[in-house]
C-alpha positions, 0 to 999 in steps of 0.5 A: 552503501549501507554495511547491511547489504555489504555484509550478508553473505549468500546471492544477492538480488541482482543475481536472482534477477539476471539469473532469471533472464533479466537482462543488465538493460531490463534492470535499468528499465525496472529501476526507471519505472520505481523511481517514475513512481516514487516521484524522484529524479530520473538519475536516482534510478542509477542508485536504485539499480545499484542497490538492487543489484547488491542488496539481499533478498528480503524476507517478508512475514504478510499477515492478514487479520480483520480484512477481505483480502482485497489488499492480496488482490491488489498487490497481485496485479502489480505491473512493472515489477509483477508481483509473481516476478517479485515473489519468485525472484525479489522476496522470500514470502516466507509467510502469506496465509492466502498465498502459502502452500504450506498449512498448520505446523509447517506454516506456523514454523516458516514464522518462528523460523523468520523471527529468528533473523531479525530484520525482515519485512512485515506487511500487515493486511486488516485491521486488529479486532481488540475482541478475543477470538476473532482473528486466529493462527494455530489457536491464537489471537493475531493481534499476539502474533502481530506484536510479537512479529513488529518487534524483530521487524526491519519495516512494517508495512500497514496495507490498505485502509483497515491496517492503516486506519481500521477500515470498514471493521472499525465503521461504527459500531465496531462491535470487534474493537478493530483498531488500525496496526499503530494504534495497536503497536503503540501501546503495547511499546513496539516502536512504530518509527518503522512502520508506513501506512498504505491505506486504500480500499485497496491501496495501489500496488504500485505503492506497495512495491514502490516503499519496499524498494525504496527501503531496499535503497536506502535502508530508510523510509520515504518522507511521510505524511502526518498519519505516516503515509509516503508523500510520493504516493499520497502528497497530492489529492484525486482531484489534482491530476483527475481528467475531470478536473477542467469542468470542475474549474469550469462549474460543470457539474453532473446531476445524475450519473446518466445525465448530458453532463455525466455523458460528457465527462462532466465533475462528479462533485454533486454525485459525492466525488470526494476526490477534493479530499483524498490523497491518493495517486489513483489519477497519477499511476492508474490501476491495471496497467491501463490508466484506469481510475473510478472517476475515468470509468464514471463514478466519484471518488469514494475517499477509501485512503483517508481516515475513517472514510466510511463514516464520513457519510453517505457515499453519493452525498454531495460535495462542496465546490472550494475555490478554483481549484483543488484543495490539499488534505 
């Protein structure tokens, strides 16, 4: 186990979880669920369980920049573990403009206090506007606060497509000069080797929780793809696990949202579904603990976890079939 875990004083995550009534059997169940979401072998649940019991409670700064707060909404719908249990038991959420009770100077002082102990987790929601005065905290541009806090972070999570790729704020004509977190930090000389992109509009809450747990367990980033997305959550296309895939292979396509084919669950490719080109785990993990995802509800994938998705043509433009199976991103 890392010396980081051994050298920290005070209660560990395991102590806090057990004190709040979670049994050791419950800890194992939690670890197994997290290992499964990360596509790790079952035996890795033992390593996750051991790490959670020894790891210190991490400090978290959550910055909200140019976005709609949808990523926070998604995170609050996390399950196994639930987000409220994460805040109360697993994390020390020192700063979150939407969820924190403090305001004004008290809120700003929380950031300064956390920054005095490097190695905290920095979560960024929303795009970074290059235009001054668009997003501010305490009278200062949030882009400045982002640069300052990123320098001392042990892990940076760009949560949502706005933070990961610029998202809707960066769509043409991009009046605020919005950009991604990595494209803002790298030119500023801030190392981005500890940064992970978790795109989606909004992202899957399991991706946020699972990436945090991987970092707590192994003190390293999970395997990433070329745009810094965790392969565990973005290594397959939405199409790969879609319940409508058999109809795609049989070339049965709905032609309108209320025709007979749509009612029979036929493929929605001709209605604009971008699942073939979109890397995400929606169809594998589902939403809201129900296994729900857009195609199961009768709507095509809009490709929200891909770079520049908003400018890739109309959401209902017919897509072209590719071969007899799917296409990887």
